[in-house]
C-alpha positions, 0 to 999 in steps of 0.5 A: 500500500505505501509503495503506491504513495510517492511524496517525493524521492527524498521524502519518507518512502521506506518499505518498513516502519521507521524506528521510534525514538523511544525504541532507539533510547531504550535499545541503544542509548540507555543500556550503553550509558547505564541509564534507568528510566529514573536516571534519564528523567532526572537528567532531562528534568522531566518526570519518569512517566514522561520518559516511560511513555516515550520509551514504550512508544506511547508518546512522541518527542516534542520539539522541547524534548528534542532540544533536551535530548540533543543537549544531554547526548551531544547530538543535534535536536534535528537528529531527534526531530527527524526520527520523530518526523519519520514516525509521524509521517509513517503513522499519518500515511497508515491512517490516511493513505486512502484519502491521500491517494485520492488527491489528484496531483497538479502539473507543477513546473520543475522550478516550483518542485525544486524549491518545494 
């Protein structure tokens, strides 16, 4: 179904669901750095419930959380935001693919496509 949806070549079109940032935290960062839910929450300045919901993939990352994670781990906030954006787009395609496929594309000049 998703193979039929083509937003742009450089957009999110992959054959499998992207990794949720919570899974990435849970499987890679936290074990490698010896962080517990409580420890990560304390370092981020948020509640344990917030971290728990993120690593259980029940909550997405807000821009503020991306800033916090970037600061904590020495990455860019965009690293985290890009990961979350891929998940959000995938989920939206899953929910609305039939409606999206009904949208008739316009004939757009090459110059306009290059800017967008």
